[in-house]
Backbone as CSV, one residue per row, in Angstrom:
resi,resn,N_x,N_y,N_z,CA_x,CA_y,CA_z,C_x,C_y,C_z
1,MET,34.557,20.643,45.753,35.984,19.650,45.686,36.753,20.223,46.602
2,PRO,37.455,19.485,47.294,38.503,19.731,48.347,39.628,20.579,47.763
3,GLY,40.123,20.271,46.527,41.297,20.972,46.026,41.034,22.101,45.346
4,GLN,39.900,22.650,45.405,39.450,24.097,44.657,39.994,25.230,45.603
5,THR,40.513,26.274,44.737,40.779,27.517,45.380,39.747,28.543,45.183
6,MET,39.907,29.651,45.929,38.954,30.662,45.500,38.957,31.224,44.267
7,LEU,39.988,31.170,43.414,40.148,31.711,42.202,39.410,30.571,41.151
8,ASP,39.268,29.285,41.476,38.399,28.199,40.748,37.053,28.435,41.021
9,GLU,36.384,28.934,42.238,35.131,29.040,42.494,34.767,30.271,41.816
10,ILE,35.633,31.492,41.628,35.213,32.490,40.945,34.951,32.319,39.589
11,SER,35.852,31.612,38.954,35.902,31.311,37.639,34.555,30.397,37.230
12,ASN,34.350,29.549,38.008,33.053,28.793,37.869,31.877,29.608,37.814
13,ASP,31.668,30.289,38.967,30.459,31.381,39.092,30.564,32.241,37.762
14,LEU,31.644,32.715,37.265,31.632,33.738,36.144,31.013,33.017,34.856
15,ALA,31.746,31.796,34.586,31.213,31.001,33.441,29.873,30.777,33.571
16,LEU,29.259,30.524,34.613,27.743,30.097,34.829,27.064,31.543,34.540
17,TRP,27.447,32.494,35.095,26.694,33.767,34.908,26.700,34.047,33.176
18,ILE,27.773,34.062,32.684,27.934,34.414,31.313,26.973,33.443,30.572
19,ASP,27.175,32.175,30.621,26.133,31.244,30.101,24.497,31.421,30.150
20,GLN,24.263,31.911,31.349,22.772,32.099,31.777,22.614,33.473,31.026
21,THR,23.402,34.352,31.139,22.889,35.637,30.666,22.842,35.542,29.079
22,ALA,23.786,34.765,28.519,23.659,34.566,27.011,22.264,33.982,26.677
23,ASN,21.834,32.996,27.425,20.510,32.387,27.131,19.407,33.121,27.409
24,ASP,19.233,33.930,28.464,18.242,34.792,28.636,18.224,36.160,27.610
25,ILE,19.155,36.501,26.994,19.333,37.474,26.032,18.773,36.893,24.691
26,ALA,19.184,35.769,24.297,18.762,35.073,23.036,17.327,34.800,23.210
27,LEU,16.722,34.400,24.303,15.390,34.124,24.479,14.553,35.356,24.496
28,ALA,14.963,36.588,24.924,14.446,37.749,24.726,14.166,38.169,23.557
29,PHE,15.092,38.025,22.552,15.204,38.571,21.269,14.654,37.506,20.272
30,ALA,14.514,36.361,20.654,13.942,35.259,19.694,12.687,35.544,19.366
31,PRO,12.428,35.424,18.004,10.996,35.578,17.499,10.226,34.552,17.948
32,THR,8.780,34.602,18.038,7.757,33.604,18.323,7.273,32.784,17.166
33,ARG,7.752,33.374,16.076,7.426,32.581,14.710,8.604,32.744,13.820
34,ALA,8.389,31.987,12.699,9.602,31.985,11.760,10.127,33.285,11.369
35,PRO,11.329,33.477,11.111,11.693,34.671,10.753,11.071,34.999,9.147
36,PHE,10.758,36.226,8.809,10.358,36.642,7.525,8.871,35.954,7.230
37,ALA,8.342,35.427,8.296,6.879,34.831,8.140,5.819,35.946,8.011
38,ALA,4.892,35.808,7.392,3.834,36.906,7.305,2.852,36.887,8.626
39,GLN,2.367,37.830,9.066,1.636,37.722,10.252,0.093,37.512,9.738
40,THR,-0.304,36.281,10.119,-1.670,35.839,9.427,-2.501,35.441,10.672
41,THR,-3.800,35.515,10.494,-4.720,35.252,11.438,-5.159,33.763,11.194
42,GLU,-5.651,33.088,12.281,-6.281,31.646,12.133,-7.265,31.532,10.914
43,GLU,-7.921,32.614,10.699,-9.183,32.697,9.629,-8.516,32.768,8.452
44,GLN,-7.388,33.580,8.389,-6.761,33.842,6.828,-6.035,32.270,6.546
45,LYS,-5.635,31.632,7.514,-5.000,30.234,7.287,-6.032,29.402,6.697
46,LEU,-7.176,29.522,7.363,-8.139,28.545,7.122,-8.859,28.833,5.587
47,GLU,-9.007,30.101,5.374,-9.280,30.427,4.130,-8.442,30.042,2.912
48,TYR,-6.822,30.228,3.132,-5.963,29.765,2.447,-6.324,28.114,2.091
49,TYR,-6.334,27.419,2.943,-6.278,26.129,2.955,-7.517,25.594,2.385
50,ARG,-8.745,26.425,2.433,-9.827,25.943,1.803,-9.687,26.091,0.371
51,GLN,-8.928,27.334,-0.203,-8.865,27.494,-1.605,-8.014,26.372,-1.969
52,ARG,-7.041,25.930,-1.148,-6.182,24.792,-1.697,-6.764,23.608,-1.929
53,LEU,-7.519,23.032,-0.836,-8.336,21.741,-0.806,-9.436,21.546,-1.691
54,PHE,-10.073,22.729,-1.806,-11.547,22.730,-2.483,-11.629,23.763,-3.436
55,ASN,-12.343,23.403,-4.633,-12.561,24.314,-5.613,-13.613,25.251,-4.988
56,PRO,-13.928,26.586,-5.799,-14.937,27.318,-5.347,-16.335,26.817,-5.220
57,ASP,-16.572,25.956,-6.027,-18.023,25.031,-5.919,-18.034,24.146,-4.932
58,GLY,-17.021,24.045,-4.289,-17.209,23.158,-3.215,-16.553,21.627,-3.396
59,SER,-16.266,21.410,-4.567,-15.812,20.133,-5.099,-14.230,19.809,-4.595
60,PRO,-13.718,18.722,-4.647,-12.381,18.603,-4.197,-11.474,19.031,-5.363
61,ASN,-10.360,19.719,-4.843,-9.375,20.119,-5.710,-8.061,19.024,-5.606
62,PRO,-8.210,18.134,-6.547,-7.102,17.049,-6.632,-5.654,17.611,-6.584
63,GLN,-5.348,18.689,-7.519,-3.838,19.256,-7.581,-3.555,19.732,-6.406
64,GLY,-4.413,20.666,-5.768,-4.074,21.442,-4.607,-3.966,20.455,-3.408
65,ARG,-4.847,19.518,-3.379,-4.713,18.277,-2.358,-3.271,17.593,-2.325
66,SER,-3.040,17.310,-3.600,-1.659,16.461,-3.760,-0.352,17.199,-3.466
67,GLU,-0.607,18.514,-3.653,0.621,19.440,-3.445,0.564,19.718,-1.920
68,GLU,-0.334,19.894,-1.395,-0.354,20.182,0.099,-0.080,18.881,0.866
69,LEU,-0.444,17.657,0.360,-0.030,16.365,1.073,1.304,16.302,0.864
70,GLN,2.032,16.715,-0.107,3.456,16.361,-0.274,4.201,17.423,0.551
71,ARG,3.689,18.781,0.746,4.206,19.781,1.577,4.219,19.521,2.948
72,LEU,2.843,18.997,3.565,2.712,18.998,4.919,2.733,17.470,5.672
73,GLY,2.718,16.596,4.613,3.004,15.228,4.924,1.397,14.695,5.460
74,VAL,1.391,13.249,5.672,0.035,12.817,5.952,-0.635,13.344,7.107
75,GLU,0.241,13.438,8.470,-0.459,13.901,9.637,-0.854,15.375,9.656
76,GLY,0.118,16.159,8.918,-0.175,17.657,8.855,-1.425,17.904,7.894
77,PHE,-1.521,17.139,6.846,-2.602,17.376,6.087,-3.913,16.807,6.621
78,GLY,-3.820,15.898,7.509,-5.159,15.574,8.226,-5.490,16.471,9.273
79,LEU,-4.618,17.102,9.750,-5.016,18.110,10.741,-5.518,19.433,10.134
80,VAL,-5.069,19.803,8.911,-5.404,20.873,8.201,-6.897,20.348,7.653
81,TYR,-6.965,19.593,7.156,-8.311,19.040,6.474,-9.441,19.197,7.506
82,LYS,-8.972,18.299,8.757,-10.259,18.571,9.832,-10.383,19.779,10.172
83,ALA,-9.485,20.778,10.100,-9.510,22.211,10.656,-10.623,22.901,9.644
84,VAL,-10.257,22.776,8.403,-11.231,23.343,7.271,-12.826,22.844,7.528
85,ILE,-12.895,21.445,7.699,-14.098,20.963,7.461,-14.849,21.317,8.849
86,ARG,-14.170,21.550,9.931,-14.947,22.020,11.198,-15.235,23.466,10.984
87,ARG,-14.463,24.324,10.112,-14.877,25.647,10.042,-16.125,25.781,8.934
88,TRP,-16.035,24.726,7.745,-17.055,25.001,6.881,-17.579,23.400,6.667
89,PRO,-18.736,23.173,7.452,-19.210,21.732,7.501,-19.939,21.466,6.281
90,GLU,-20.319,22.492,5.499,-20.784,22.028,4.218,-19.989,21.407,3.161
91,LEU,-18.724,21.529,3.471,-17.703,20.949,2.495,-17.548,19.463,2.746
92,LYS,-17.859,18.904,3.937,-17.849,17.477,4.190,-18.357,16.711,3.419
93,ILE,-17.850,15.527,3.000,-18.513,14.554,1.975,-19.634,14.196,2.576
94,PRO,-20.815,14.188,1.943,-22.074,13.800,2.508,-22.106,12.040,2.569
95,THR,-22.614,11.726,3.747,-22.816,10.295,3.994,-23.875,9.704,3.121
96,PRO,-23.659,8.629,2.744,-24.605,8.000,1.844,-25.726,7.582,2.582
97,GLU,-27.029,7.542,1.836,-28.134,7.047,2.478,-28.081,5.707,2.867
98,PRO,-28.826,5.171,3.852,-28.550,3.676,4.239,-29.336,2.898,2.943
99,ILE,-28.743,1.853,2.878,-29.423,0.876,1.791,-30.661,0.345,2.425
100,ALA,-31.773,0.546,1.597,-33.046,0.047,1.934,-33.415,-1.259,1.117
101,VAL,-33.732,-2.282,2.006,-33.929,-3.679,1.532,-35.431,-3.758,1.252
102,PRO,-35.967,-4.034,0.245,-37.464,-4.344,0.253,-37.959,-5.506,1.061
103,ALA,-39.163,-5.519,1.347,-39.512,-6.489,2.100,-39.916,-7.729,1.246
104,GLN,-40.231,-7.494,-0.053,-40.654,-8.627,-0.965,-39.629,-8.108,-2.187
105,TRP,-38.887,-9.123,-2.885,-38.170,-8.966,-3.976,-39.077,-8.673,-5.101
106,PRO,-38.955,-7.806,-6.162,-39.902,-7.486,-7.283,-39.941,-8.713,-8.218
107,HIS,-38.745,-9.471,-8.237,-38.908,-10.733,-9.389,-38.920,-12.130,-8.549
108,GLU,-39.682,-12.124,-7.563,-39.376,-13.463,-6.697,-39.975,-14.508,-7.633
109,MET,-39.454,-15.766,-7.631,-39.696,-16.655,-8.530,-41.163,-17.426,-8.029
110,ALA,-41.566,-17.837,-9.052,-42.875,-18.678,-8.823,-42.538,-19.942,-8.166
111,GLY,-43.395,-20.400,-7.252,-43.453,-21.653,-6.552,-42.066,-21.435,-5.293
112,ALA,-41.917,-20.378,-4.994,-40.868,-20.331,-3.689,-41.801,-19.897,-2.715
113,ALA,-41.584,-20.312,-1.497,-42.391,-19.973,-0.301,-41.748,-18.464,0.072
114,PRO,-42.850,-17.421,0.413,-42.544,-16.211,0.783,-41.439,-16.304,1.834
115,GLY,-40.407,-15.456,1.717,-39.458,-15.559,2.775,-38.506,-16.583,2.891
116,GLY,-38.537,-17.693,2.071,-37.978,-18.865,2.069,-36.813,-19.132,1.053
117,PRO,-36.099,-20.122,0.978,-34.917,-20.195,0.026,-35.825,-20.322,-1.561
118,PRO,-35.064,-19.958,-2.557,-35.615,-19.986,-3.767,-35.643,-21.640,-4.240
119,PRO,-36.521,-21.799,-5.183,-36.604,-23.182,-5.701,-35.197,-23.714,-6.553
120,VAL,-34.802,-24.987,-6.374,-33.732,-25.387,-7.074,-34.042,-25.397,-8.659
121,PRO,-33.036,-24.904,-9.471,-33.170,-24.921,-10.886,-33.581,-26.285,-11.662
122,PRO,-34.236,-26.677,-12.526,-34.241,-27.761,-13.042,-32.954,-28.298,-13.566
123,ALA,-32.693,-29.632,-13.539,-31.394,-30.234,-14.011,-31.294,-30.128,-15.589
124,LEU,-30.087,-29.802,-15.682,-30.004,-29.746,-17.389,-30.010,-31.078,-18.160
125,PRO,-30.634,-31.336,-19.226,-30.585,-32.524,-19.755,-29.195,-32.934,-20.264
126,ALA,-28.912,-34.226,-20.423,-27.758,-34.920,-20.939,-27.666,-34.413,-22.365
127,GLN,-26.210,-34.517,-22.698,-26.110,-34.133,-23.988,-26.673,-35.037,-25.097
128,GLY,-27.128,-34.251,-26.121,-27.952,-35.232,-27.220,-29.407,-35.719,-26.706
129,ALA,-29.741,-35.157,-25.581,-31.158,-35.677,-25.026,-32.178,-34.732,-25.525
130,GLY,-31.894,-33.759,-26.086,-32.827,-32.926,-26.599,-32.422,-31.432,-26.703
131,PRO,-33.019,-30.466,-27.175,-32.547,-28.977,-27.010,-32.397,-28.615,-25.553
132,ALA,-31.605,-27.654,-25.302,-31.382,-27.161,-24.008,-32.483,-26.079,-23.691
133,PRO,-32.740,-25.756,-22.566,-33.599,-24.675,-22.374,-33.146,-23.469,-22.777
134,PRO,-34.138,-22.399,-23.253,-33.771,-21.309,-23.795,-32.937,-20.412,-22.761
135,GLY,-31.749,-19.836,-23.146,-31.118,-18.923,-22.293,-29.927,-19.826,-21.517
136,ALA,-29.982,-21.067,-21.695,-29.073,-22.211,-20.942,-27.640,-21.925,-21.660
137,PRO,-26.573,-21.925,-20.941,-25.123,-21.843,-21.884,-24.967,-23.399,-22.598
138,PRO,-24.386,-23.444,-23.649,-24.089,-24.802,-24.086,-23.270,-25.531,-23.206
139,GLY,-23.515,-26.861,-23.385,-22.631,-27.715,-22.546,-21.070,-27.701,-23.100
140,PRO,-20.263,-28.497,-22.265,-18.909,-28.707,-22.859,-18.831,-29.399,-24.078
141,PRO,-17.718,-29.302,-24.811,-17.573,-29.967,-26.125,-17.512,-31.416,-26.020
142,VAL,-18.338,-32.323,-26.913,-18.216,-33.665,-26.641,-17.024,-34.464,-26.970
143,GLY,-16.290,-34.012,-28.003,-14.963,-34.808,-28.399,-13.752,-33.898,-28.241
144,PRO,-12.733,-34.438,-28.533,-11.360,-33.765,-28.473,-11.465,-32.523,-29.726
145,PRO,-10.573,-31.598,-29.691,-10.499,-30.674,-30.773,-10.088,-31.474,-32.060
146,PRO,-10.334,-30.700,-33.247,-9.838,-31.358,-34.454,-8.256,-31.425,-34.362
147,GLY,-7.719,-32.655,-34.819,-6.296,-32.801,-35.095,-5.714,-33.412,-33.989
148,LEU,-6.416,-33.740,-32.715,-5.993,-34.376,-31.666,-6.586,-35.695,-31.564
149,PRO,-5.866,-36.723,-31.123,-6.444,-38.203,-31.148,-7.333,-38.237,-29.876
150,ALA,-8.244,-39.161,-29.915,-9.526,-39.194,-29.047,-8.682,-39.726,-27.647
151,GLY,-9.108,-39.270,-26.402,-8.607,-39.558,-25.377,-8.991,-38.487,-24.285
152,PRO,-8.516,-38.798,-23.044,-8.974,-37.711,-22.027,-8.198,-36.445,-22.383
153,PRO,-8.669,-35.372,-21.778,-8.056,-33.865,-22.058,-6.678,-33.957,-21.332
154,GLY,-5.768,-33.064,-21.911,-4.527,-32.756,-21.327,-3.245,-33.695,-21.829
155,GLY,-3.765,-34.636,-22.824,-2.756,-35.313,-23.379,-2.458,-36.493,-22.646
156,LEU,-3.262,-36.913,-21.642,-2.982,-38.090,-20.799,-3.324,-39.433,-21.528
157,PRO,-2.605,-40.427,-21.349,-3.120,-41.688,-22.352,-4.492,-42.244,-21.768
158,PRO,-5.165,-42.875,-22.714,-6.611,-43.197,-22.252,-6.444,-44.250,-21.378
159,ALA,-7.742,-44.422,-20.503,-7.523,-45.146,-19.209,-7.574,-46.512,-19.803
160,GLY,-6.836,-47.357,-19.080,-6.782,-48.822,-19.432,-5.470,-49.087,-20.169
161,ALA,-4.810,-48.130,-20.680,-3.659,-48.462,-21.672,-2.421,-49.038,-20.931
162,GLY,-2.366,-49.258,-19.794,-1.215,-49.748,-19.063,-0.802,-48.745,-18.059
163,PRO,0.428,-49.139,-17.443,1.139,-48.232,-16.596,1.655,-47.137,-17.313
164,VAL,1.539,-45.851,-16.467,2.063,-44.583,-16.960,3.674,-44.656,-16.879
165,ARG,4.433,-44.551,-17.758,5.741,-44.355,-17.822,6.387,-42.897,-17.304
166,VAL,7.000,-42.982,-16.084,7.700,-41.822,-15.423,8.989,-41.684,-15.810
167,PRO,9.628,-40.478,-16.242,11.015,-40.429,-16.752,11.624,-40.713,-15.646
168,PRO,12.952,-41.119,-15.586,13.727,-41.342,-14.384,14.450,-39.990,-13.818
169,ARG,14.496,-40.078,-12.513,15.070,-38.868,-11.851,16.614,-38.654,-12.347
170,PRO,16.666,-37.284,-12.454,18.330,-37.085,-12.611,19.102,-37.342,-11.520
171,PRO,20.409,-37.548,-11.723,21.354,-37.841,-10.733,21.509,-36.497,-9.670
172,ILE,21.795,-36.884,-8.527,22.003,-35.676,-7.616,23.476,-35.406,-7.779
173,VAL,23.962,-34.083,-7.953,25.270,-33.445,-8.337,25.872,-33.446,-6.731
174,PRO,27.183,-34.151,-6.719,27.808,-33.739,-5.485,28.034,-32.349,-5.040
175,ARG,27.941,-32.194,-3.790,28.288,-30.776,-3.311,29.761,-30.392,-3.505
176,PRO,30.107,-29.261,-3.822,31.553,-28.803,-3.953,32.147,-28.798,-2.594
177,PRO,33.654,-28.972,-2.605,34.188,-29.159,-1.334,34.181,-27.727,-0.699
178,THR,34.491,-27.886,0.727,34.054,-26.580,1.469,35.590,-26.015,1.633
179,GLN,36.595,-26.411,1.299,37.823,-25.877,1.273,37.988,-24.935,0.326
180,PRO,38.469,-23.654,0.347,38.705,-22.803,-0.606,39.776,-23.150,-1.857
181,PRO,39.720,-22.771,-3.059,40.520,-23.383,-3.965,41.840,-22.771,-3.651
182,PRO,42.988,-23.621,-4.140,44.231,-23.115,-3.761,44.551,-21.841,-4.812
183,ARG,45.390,-20.999,-4.232,45.572,-19.682,-4.654,46.949,-19.864,-5.408
184,ALA,46.905,-19.165,-6.726,48.101,-19.260,-7.380,49.340,-18.447,-6.834
185,PRO,50.463,-18.738,-6.992,51.660,-17.990,-6.336,51.647,-16.844,-7.066
186,VAL,51.908,-15.591,-6.300,52.195,-14.347,-6.951,53.721,-14.312,-7.606
187,PRO,53.758,-13.917,-8.832,55.176,-13.909,-9.335,55.753,-12.509,-8.845
188,ARG,57.231,-12.814,-8.510,57.869,-11.771,-7.981,58.729,-11.036,-9.209
189,THR,58.685,-9.792,-9.261,59.174,-9.059,-10.286,60.563,-8.606,-9.511
190,PRO,61.616,-8.622,-10.426,63.027,-8.263,-9.729,63.106,-6.849,-9.450
191,ALA,63.586,-6.347,-8.539,63.598,-4.986,-7.974,64.589,-4.268,-9.020
192,ARG,64.150,-2.970,-9.227,64.882,-2.084,-10.127,66.067,-1.595,-9.584
193,PRO,67.274,-1.454,-10.432,68.347,-0.886,-9.716,67.957,0.557,-9.444
194,ARG,68.526,1.239,-8.479,68.470,2.435,-8.285,69.447,3.220,-8.852
195,ARG,69.302,4.581,-9.437,70.278,5.499,-10.029,70.646,6.256,-9.398
């Protein structure tokens, strides 16, 4: 700056030196880990998390997992779980065996071509045409439930009874006016005399 004097330059240099020196000293004494934290090795950390995530027999420990999930969050828990599985691969959930599809189904229906579509089941006989085949579910009920008049289900009038009467549509209520309602005047109280 053109209006700076020699004393301004000295004060700027001194302020910069104090700031840099303070940062250097703070970084020199700053711990590389959290204060009062135990000095543990990576192996000790993995052993701790193995005990928290798995029971001694290798089965999952649901209580420890939920506590660690709450404490570490989803991403932290995922990192810890992967590190434990990398260290002890025998704890990994085993992948299921692939599903084996047989070449021929054991109960293939008679009359079906091998490898082709199954035959169509026989049609159900009409109501009252004789007994239903064994194991077939009963047909729908033939008449209305007791106590109801004969007619189609759902309380509809029988077919051919004439036009269906529809109730009239309710009238449309007009919208309220867009202007705000008038405000009531505020009553004025007489001023109190001063004493």
